[in-house]
Structure formats: structure tokens, C-alpha cells
TORGUDREN-923740 format. One line per 8 residues: number of its first residue (from 1); their letters; for each residue x, y, z of C-alpha. Coordinates in steps of 0.25 Angstrom, whole numbers, plus 5000, padded with zeros to 4 digits. Layout:
# TORGUDREN-923740
NUM	A	X:Y:Z | ...
# end
This chain:
# TORGUDREN-923740
1	MFDIKAIR	5045:5062:4945 | 5044:5077:4948 | 5043:5090:4939 | 5056:5097:4942 | 5049:5110:4939 | 5039:5107:4950 | 5050:5104:4960 | 5057:5117:4956
9	ENAQHYDK	5044:5125:4959 | 5041:5118:4972 | 5053:5111:4977 | 5049:5112:4992 | 5036:5104:4989 | 5044:5093:4983 | 5054:5092:4994 | 5043:5092:5004
17	GWARRGME	5037:5080:4996 | 5050:5072:4996 | 5053:5075:5010 | 5040:5068:5014 | 5046:5056:5006 | 5058:5057:5015 | 5067:5063:5004 | 5077:5074:5004
25	PQSAALLG	5073:5087:4997 | 5075:5084:4982 | 5072:5098:4976 | 5085:5105:4978 | 5093:5094:4970 | 5083:5093:4959 | 5082:5108:4957 | 5097:5109:4957
33	VDTELRAK	5097:5100:4945 | 5085:5107:4939 | 5092:5120:4940 | 5105:5115:4934 | 5097:5108:4923 | 5089:5121:4919 | 5101:5129:4919 | 5108:5120:4909
41	QTELQECQ	5095:5120:4901 | 5095:5135:4901 | 5110:5135:4897 | 5107:5125:4886 | 5096:5134:4880 | 5105:5146:4881 | 5115:5139:4873 | 5105:5134:4863
49	SKRNDASK	5101:5149:4861 | 5115:5154:4859 | 5117:5142:4849 | 5105:5147:4841 | 5110:5161:4841 | 5124:5157:4837 | 5119:5148:4826 | 5111:5160:4821
57	AIGMAKSK	5123:5169:4821 | 5131:5158:4813 | 5120:5159:4802 | 5120:5174:4802 | 5135:5175:4801 | 5136:5165:4790 | 5125:5172:4782 | 5133:5185:4783
65	GEDASDAI	5146:5178:4780 | 5151:5181:4794 | 5160:5173:4803 | 5152:5163:4811 | 5163:5156:4818 | 5160:5162:4832 | 5145:5158:4831 | 5149:5144:4826
73	REVGELKD	5158:5142:4838 | 5148:5147:4848 | 5138:5137:4842 | 5148:5125:4843 | 5151:5129:4858 | 5136:5130:4861 | 5133:5117:4855 | 5144:5110:4864
81	KMAFLEEE	5138:5118:4876 | 5124:5114:4873 | 5128:5099:4872 | 5134:5100:4885 | 5122:5107:4891 | 5112:5097:4885 | 5120:5086:4892 | 5119:5093:4905
89	VRTLSENL	5104:5096:4903 | 5102:5081:4900 | 5110:5076:4912 | 5103:5086:4922 | 5089:5083:4916 | 5092:5068:4918 | 5097:5069:4932 | 5085:5078:4936
97	TATLSKID	5075:5068:4930 | 5083:5056:4936 | 5083:5063:4950 | 5068:5067:4949 | 5064:5052:4945 | 5070:5047:4958 | 5062:5056:4968 | 5050:5051:4975
105	NIPDPEVP	5036:5057:4972 | 5032:5067:4983 | 5020:5063:4991 | 5006:5068:4991 | 5002:5077:5003 | 4993:5066:5008 | 5004:5056:5009 | 5008:5053:5024
113	DGKSEEDN	5023:5056:5028 | 5030:5043:5032 | 5043:5035:5030 | 5038:5021:5028 | 5026:5012:5026 | 5024:5013:5041 | 5019:5028:5039 | 5009:5024:5029
121	VEIRKWGD	4995:5028:5033 | 4983:5019:5033 | 4971:5026:5027 | 4960:5014:5027 | 4958:4999:5030 | 4948:4990:5023 | 4944:4976:5027 | 4944:4967:5039
129	IPSFDFEP	4957:4960:5042 | 4953:4945:5041 | 4954:4936:5053 | 4958:4921:5052 | 4956:4909:5061 | 4970:4904:5056 | 4983:4910:5054 | 4983:4917:5041
137	KQHFDIGE	4994:4914:5031 | 5002:4923:5022 | 4999:4922:5007 | 5011:4914:5003 | 5007:4903:5013 | 4993:4903:5008 | 4997:4902:4993 | 5008:4892:4995
145	DLGQMDFE	4998:4883:5004 | 4988:4884:4992 | 4999:4879:4983 | 4997:4891:4974 | 5008:4901:4978 | 5022:4897:4974 | 5034:4905:4978 | 5044:4894:4977
153	GAAKMSGA	5041:4890:4963 | 5041:4905:4959 | 5055:4906:4966 | 5060:4895:4958 | 5057:4902:4945 | 5058:4917:4949 | 5065:4918:4962 | 5059:4925:4975
161	RFVILRSH	5047:4934:4975 | 5039:4927:4965 | 5026:4918:4966 | 5019:4908:4958 | 5003:4908:4960 | 4996:4895:4955 | 4982:4890:4954 | 4971:4898:4962
169	LAKLERAL	4981:4909:4967 | 4986:4912:4953 | 4971:4913:4949 | 4969:4922:4961 | 4980:4931:4957 | 4973:4933:4943 | 4960:4935:4949 | 4965:4946:4958
177	AAFMLDMH	4971:4953:4947 | 4958:4952:4938 | 4949:4956:4949 | 4958:4969:4951 | 4959:4972:4937 | 4944:4970:4934 | 4940:4980:4946 | 4950:4991:4942
185	TSEYGYEE	4945:4990:4927 | 4930:4988:4928 | 4927:4996:4941 | 4938:5007:4942 | 4941:5011:4927 | 4955:5006:4926 | 4960:5002:4912 | 4967:4988:4912
193	VSVPLLVR	4980:4988:4906 | 4989:4976:4902 | 5003:4982:4904 | 5018:4978:4900 | 5026:4972:4912 | 5039:4977:4906 | 5042:4992:4905 | 5053:5001:4901
201	DQALYGTS	5060:5010:4911 | 5053:5022:4907 | 5039:5016:4912 | 5045:5013:4925 | 5051:5027:4926 | 5038:5033:4923 | 5031:5026:4935 | 5044:5029:4944
209	QLPKFEED	5049:5015:4946 | 5062:5019:4938 | 5072:5024:4941 | 5071:5023:4956 | 5066:5009:4958 | 5073:5001:4947 | 5078:4990:4957 | 5063:4986:4959
217	LFKTTSGH	5061:4983:4945 | 5064:4971:4936 | 5071:4975:4923 | 5072:4966:4911 | 5084:4965:4901 | 5076:4972:4891 | 5076:4985:4900 | 5061:4983:4903
225	YLIPTGEV	5056:4982:4917 | 5046:4973:4923 | 5035:4982:4929 | 5034:4983:4944 | 5019:4987:4944 | 5008:4990:4933 | 5009:5004:4937 | 5021:5006:4927
233	PLTNLVRE	5015:5002:4914 | 5001:5008:4918 | 5006:5021:4922 | 5015:5022:4910 | 5003:5021:4901 | 5002:5036:4902 | 5017:5038:4900 | 5020:5050:4891
241	SIIEEEKL	5006:5053:4888 | 4996:5065:4889 | 4982:5061:4894 | 4970:5070:4892 | 4964:5073:4906 | 4951:5068:4903 | 4957:5054:4902 | 4962:5054:4916
249	PLRFTCLS	4962:5046:4925 | 4968:5034:4918 | 4967:5021:4926 | 4975:5009:4922 | 4976:4995:4929 | 4984:4982:4925 | 4988:4969:4931 | 5003:4966:4929
257	SCYRSEAG	5014:4958:4935 | 5024:4967:4943 | 5038:4965:4945 | 5047:4970:4956 | 5061:4967:4961 | 5057:4970:4976 | 5071:4975:4977 | 5069:4982:4990
265	SAGRDTRG	5060:4971:4996 | 5071:4960:5001 | 5066:4952:5012 | 5051:4958:5011 | 5039:4949:5008 | 5049:4938:5003 | 5037:4928:5004 | 5025:4928:4997
273	MIRLHQFQ	5018:4937:4986 | 5019:4951:4993 | 5032:4955:4986 | 5035:4948:4973 | 5044:4951:4961 | 5032:4949:4952 | 5017:4951:4955 | 5004:4955:4949
281	KVEMVSVT	4997:4969:4952 | 4985:4976:4947 | 4989:4991:4945 | 4981:5003:4944 | 4986:5016:4938 | 4979:5029:4936 | 4983:5042:4929 | 4976:5055:4933
289	VPEQSNDE	4976:5070:4933 | 4984:5075:4946 | 4971:5080:4953 | 4965:5066:4953 | 4977:5058:4957 | 4975:5056:4972 | 4960:5053:4970 | 4964:5043:4960
297	LDRMTGIA	4974:5037:4970 | 4962:5035:4980 | 4954:5029:4969 | 4965:5019:4965 | 4967:5015:4979 | 4953:5013:4981 | 4952:5003:4970 | 4964:4995:4975
305	EEVLKRLK	4956:4995:4988 | 4944:4990:4981 | 4952:4978:4976 | 4955:4974:4991 | 4941:4977:4996 | 4935:4968:4985 | 4945:4957:4989 | 4941:4960:5004
313	LPYRAVIL	4956:4961:5008 | 4958:4970:5020 | 4968:4982:5017 | 4972:4995:5021 | 4976:5008:5013 | 4987:5016:5017 | 4993:5029:5011 | 5008:5028:5010
321	CTGDMGFA	5017:5038:5017 | 5028:5046:5010 | 5039:5036:5014 | 5032:5024:5008 | 5026:5029:4995 | 5032:5025:4982 | 5042:5033:4974 | 5031:5038:4964
329	AHKTYDLE	5020:5040:4973 | 5013:5053:4977 | 5003:5045:4986 | 5001:5031:4989 | 4990:5022:4995 | 4994:5007:4999 | 4983:4996:5001 | 4988:4986:5011
337	VWLPGQDM	4980:4972:5011 | 4979:4964:5024 | 4987:4951:5023 | 4983:4942:5035 | 4995:4933:5033 | 5004:4945:5036 | 4995:4951:5045 | 4997:4965:5039
345	YREISSCS	4993:4974:5027 | 5002:4973:5015 | 5002:4983:5003 | 4993:4978:4991 | 4991:4991:4983 | 4998:5004:4982 | 4991:5016:4975 | 4999:5028:4972
353	NTGDFQAR	4997:5042:4966 | 5010:5046:4959 | 5005:5060:4955 | 5013:5065:4942 | 5026:5058:4947 | 5025:5046:4937 | 5018:5055:4926 | 5030:5064:4925
361	RMKARFKP	5039:5053:4923 | 5030:5047:4912 | 5026:5060:4906 | 5011:5057:4908 | 5002:5069:4907 | 4988:5073:4905 | 4982:5085:4898 | 4972:5093:4907
369	AGEKKTKF	4959:5096:4900 | 4960:5110:4894 | 4975:5112:4897 | 4986:5112:4888 | 4997:5107:4897 | 4998:5093:4902 | 5000:5088:4916 | 5006:5075:4922
377	VHTLNGSG	4996:5064:4926 | 4996:5058:4940 | 4998:5043:4940 | 4993:5033:4951 | 4995:5018:4953 | 4990:5007:4962 | 4990:4992:4964 | 4976:4987:4962
385	LAVGRTLV	4981:4977:4968 | 4994:4969:4969 | 4988:4956:4964 | 4998:4947:4972 | 4996:4954:4985 | 4981:4954:4983 | 4982:4939:4982 | 4991:4938:4994
393	AVLENYQQ	4980:4946:5002 | 4969:4937:4996 | 4976:4925:5001 | 4979:4930:5015 | 4965:4936:5017 | 4957:4925:5011 | 4965:4913:5017 | 4958:4902:5024
401	ADGSVIVP	4962:4892:5035 | 4963:4880:5025 | 4973:4888:5016 | 4963:4891:5006 | 4960:4906:5001 | 4946:4912:4998 | 4945:4919:4985 | 4939:4933:4987
409	DVLRPYMA	4925:4935:4981 | 4929:4945:4971 | 4940:4936:4965 | 4931:4924:4963 | 4926:4928:4950 | 4940:4928:4945 | 4943:4915:4951 | 4932:4907:4944
417	GQEVIKAS	4924:4908:4957 | 4934:4901:4966 | 4932:4904:4981 | 4944:4898:4988 | 4958:4895:4984 | 4963:4882:4989 | 4976:4874:4989 | 4979:4868:4975
# end
């Protein structure tokens, strides 16, 4: 969400930013509505002033025993006109807000220009691509051969894009989540939070999923939505609040189930755990002062990378181009883990700085030390990591010729010392 005053003062800056996203100029249309709105607001204020003067004239006329009929008639006419203007102001204001809420955030100057994921820029790689003396399998074949990953059973009760994990794979999923949370909280200062999985529409509006992406959400008959990511409840912890500067940055993490309709993913990743309607994810959210947000993004991305390093999973980091960034993002790094079964890198984490884009929608502010006025915070979010996709990566990178899977060293304390996962 943007400040119309800022657009008014530097329309060219915003149009250039939107052009980098492949969008047409927006400022002329926005400022046209803004100009009309301010004119109506001025007219309304003038009517209010005239009404106040007329009301005073009525009182003075009555106190002198004079005829006040003209002033009374004027007050009545102004009242009707003001009601009409108030409705016009309300409608114009709502239209302006609705339009602003659907316009993408502008990119950071460091973001490369591009049209699609093909134009993302690799910035580093880590780890050696594993070699096998057998044909590596994809995770769903590994899991089904182990007898511990069941898509057919899940489909019978829930339909496509669901999975049942059993026995050691269920334990491995839990171990991964616990390992990630312990690292974030004990080593990197994130506060663990247990969050609601059902939220109201204003929470999703605050983090920019609504109104533009409603088709990607699951909505209940009570009007609640199932969260698509832990980012939603974690970021809304600072909704409509004013934070003292010395308390920033705030850092939150959670493990939650996430729910996505995958409305735009027909035919993509129809087999396996890459793209499910329900999945587990460990989320990181930071709330900072504007001057620190890009440094915080680097820190957050580095923490997500550390998870992969300790699991000894090869990956690469890319900076997303203007055409591939998310709606609310100002700057985004993706981490892509190597999957031997697919012979390619696949996204496992996305870390974004949204600037004050979400904060304006949530009215989340901070009070700078020694100043009277408040400013909007900057919010950041990142996967630390997507648990299901990490499980996929472990299965494919640690698979053995006999169908068993080695448990990574750092997970063994969470698996009661278990070293190998074998068929049930």
C-alpha cells in the first residue's frame, strides 16, 4: 500500500518503479481521483463553515426577536448538500484505497530487471552435488517404497494434493521442524510464537494476500480464512501498534500448517509433496526501522541458508527479478535446494523485505528516539524452512541404493539416535 501524498510529491519515481514491474503508469489515474477527493473535502469543509455561520446567525436573530427564516432555510440546504458531499467523499476515498491496495510494491534499486524466473540472478552456490552409483529416485517413489508416504490414502479422505506420512517419515518431519525452531530461537534471537491458523480478512489484508489473491485462499463458512503462511499471524502481531525504537528489531518464528488452494498451479507438480494444499512451514518475521531492513534481509536469508548447511543439502541463492517478485515484495532472495531425483534446483525458501508496504496497511509504526512523530516500520518475512520440501530434499539427497535413507547427523538427536530409515 502506498502513501498517496508521496505519489503526489514524486509521481515519476513511482511510475518508474511500476514500469520495472512491467506495469503501465499508475500515478495519473491515482492523482486524478486524489484531486477530485481533495476538492470534495474542501467543498465539504466550506459547507461546514457556512453552516456554522448560519447557525450563529439564527441564534443572534432569535435573541433580537428578528426573522431567522432565511438562515434556517440555508442551514437546511447546507445540511442536505453536506450529506451528499460526505457520501461522495466516502465513495472516492474507498475507491482510492481499493485501487492502491491492488498495486504491486515498487522494487529496490538492487533488484534486477526481468520478466520471469528465467531472469533471476544467481548470487552464490553452496555444497557439492551428490553423485550416485545408481539412478536416484524422486521423493515420492522413495517414500512409497518405504511404505511411509501415502498419497492414495490421503486422496480417499481429502482429494488430490494431500499426503499421509507414517512411522519414521512422520518422525522425520517433526524432527526437521524442531531442529529449525531450536536453531532460530536459541542461536538467532527469534521469539517462538504459537499462532492461530484461522484469521479474519483484515489480517490477510494487512499482509497483502487480500484483496488481490483471494482465489488462492481457503475460506470457512464462519468468514475466517485458513492461513497460507505463518507470515500472516506473525506480522499482524504489530498491527495497529506504536513500538519504541529501542525495542526494534522484533524477530518472531513459528511452526504452522499452511493452506493454499494452488488455484494457478493446474498441472504443475501433481505428484509428490512439492505443491500441497496443506503443508508445514517454519516461518521467520522481522520488524525493523527502515534503515536496517535490507541488512535484516541479508541476516534472515543467511539463517535460512544455515539450516541447509547444517543439513548438508546443496543449494543456490538467487535474487528475484522484477517480473518474478511477489506482490508485496520490495526485494526477495530465494534459496533453491538440489533435488537429485529431479536433477534440478527447486525453491525451498523465499525471504523478502516488504519495506513499509505491509506496515501502512496494518498501521504498524514506531516512535524514533527523541522525536514526537511516528514512522512506519519495515516488515520482512522468510521461510526457515518449508518443512515438507526440506523432507523431500533429505530423502532425495540421502537415499541409498537399497531404498533406505540416511538420517542427517544434526537430526539424529531428534530421532532418538536413529541413523537410517528403512522400509516398515
